[in-house]
C-alpha beads as a LAMMPS data file, in Angstrom:
LAMMPS data file: protein, C-alpha beads

68 atoms
67 bonds

1 atom types
1 bond types

-500.0 500.0 xlo xhi
-500.0 500.0 ylo yhi
-500.0 500.0 zlo zhi

Masses

1 110.0

Atoms # bond

1 1 1 -288.337 -134.044 -439.987
2 1 1 -288.896 -134.555 -443.811
3 1 1 -286.460 -135.710 -446.285
4 1 1 -286.616 -131.974 -447.744
5 1 1 -285.997 -130.445 -444.401
6 1 1 -283.117 -132.973 -443.665
7 1 1 -281.713 -131.934 -446.971
8 1 1 -281.700 -128.220 -446.292
9 1 1 -280.116 -129.279 -442.996
10 1 1 -277.032 -130.728 -445.058
11 1 1 -276.581 -127.721 -447.554
12 1 1 -276.881 -125.364 -444.417
13 1 1 -274.264 -127.357 -442.469
14 1 1 -271.952 -127.690 -445.287
15 1 1 -272.370 -123.841 -446.053
16 1 1 -271.315 -123.047 -442.611
17 1 1 -269.089 -125.992 -441.487
18 1 1 -265.839 -126.927 -443.627
19 1 1 -264.623 -130.821 -443.004
20 1 1 -262.029 -130.462 -440.213
21 1 1 -264.518 -128.183 -438.289
22 1 1 -264.202 -128.696 -434.455
23 1 1 -267.507 -130.255 -432.965
24 1 1 -268.728 -131.968 -430.141
25 1 1 -270.937 -135.172 -430.691
26 1 1 -273.428 -136.795 -428.547
27 1 1 -272.674 -140.576 -428.830
28 1 1 -275.037 -143.548 -428.241
29 1 1 -274.269 -143.603 -424.631
30 1 1 -275.130 -140.201 -424.041
31 1 1 -271.427 -139.025 -423.490
32 1 1 -270.168 -135.940 -425.077
33 1 1 -267.180 -136.156 -427.243
34 1 1 -265.116 -133.607 -428.671
35 1 1 -263.801 -134.296 -432.278
36 1 1 -263.689 -132.940 -435.782
37 1 1 -265.524 -133.564 -438.782
38 1 1 -264.113 -136.062 -441.649
39 1 1 -266.415 -135.170 -444.205
40 1 1 -269.168 -133.093 -445.533
41 1 1 -272.691 -133.644 -444.516
42 1 1 -275.018 -135.553 -446.923
43 1 1 -278.324 -137.278 -446.965
44 1 1 -278.000 -140.801 -445.995
45 1 1 -280.659 -143.206 -447.218
46 1 1 -282.420 -140.290 -448.501
47 1 1 -283.770 -139.446 -445.142
48 1 1 -281.172 -138.621 -442.395
49 1 1 -278.486 -135.740 -442.421
50 1 1 -275.283 -137.236 -441.250
51 1 1 -271.662 -136.237 -441.451
52 1 1 -268.404 -138.626 -440.744
53 1 1 -266.161 -137.780 -437.663
54 1 1 -262.749 -138.361 -436.622
55 1 1 -262.156 -141.317 -434.257
56 1 1 -265.971 -142.338 -434.256
57 1 1 -266.864 -145.397 -435.985
58 1 1 -269.576 -144.536 -438.517
59 1 1 -271.399 -141.533 -439.374
60 1 1 -273.423 -139.610 -436.894
61 1 1 -276.720 -137.500 -437.120
62 1 1 -276.242 -133.604 -437.458
63 1 1 -278.923 -133.413 -434.630
64 1 1 -276.203 -134.833 -432.215
65 1 1 -273.541 -132.859 -433.739
66 1 1 -272.842 -129.437 -432.745
67 1 1 -269.994 -127.168 -433.328
68 1 1 -267.344 -126.884 -430.482

Bonds

1 1 1 2
2 1 2 3
3 1 3 4
4 1 4 5
5 1 5 6
6 1 6 7
7 1 7 8
8 1 8 9
9 1 9 10
10 1 10 11
11 1 11 12
12 1 12 13
13 1 13 14
14 1 14 15
15 1 15 16
16 1 16 17
17 1 17 18
18 1 18 19
19 1 19 20
20 1 20 21
21 1 21 22
22 1 22 23
23 1 23 24
24 1 24 25
25 1 25 26
26 1 26 27
27 1 27 28
28 1 28 29
29 1 29 30
30 1 30 31
31 1 31 32
32 1 32 33
33 1 33 34
34 1 34 35
35 1 35 36
36 1 36 37
37 1 37 38
38 1 38 39
39 1 39 40
40 1 40 41
41 1 41 42
42 1 42 43
43 1 43 44
44 1 44 45
45 1 45 46
46 1 46 47
47 1 47 48
48 1 48 49
49 1 49 50
50 1 50 51
51 1 51 52
52 1 52 53
53 1 53 54
54 1 54 55
55 1 55 56
56 1 56 57
57 1 57 58
58 1 58 59
59 1 59 60
60 1 60 61
61 1 61 62
62 1 62 63
63 1 63 64
64 1 64 65
65 1 65 66
66 1 66 67
67 1 67 68
């Protein structure tokens, strides 16, 4: 996905999902974990749409997060 497409994904996510949204994240291990968003989404490093999550270290790419 291009940076422009990633930025569109950020805007679309933030329009639909406020901070505190219940989500399911796919962790690096492949495990799916229920959690909530702890931030708005943003473009990390100019190339990846990400969001912070409660109880999860670091941010995760939006393509690994879905509303619960």
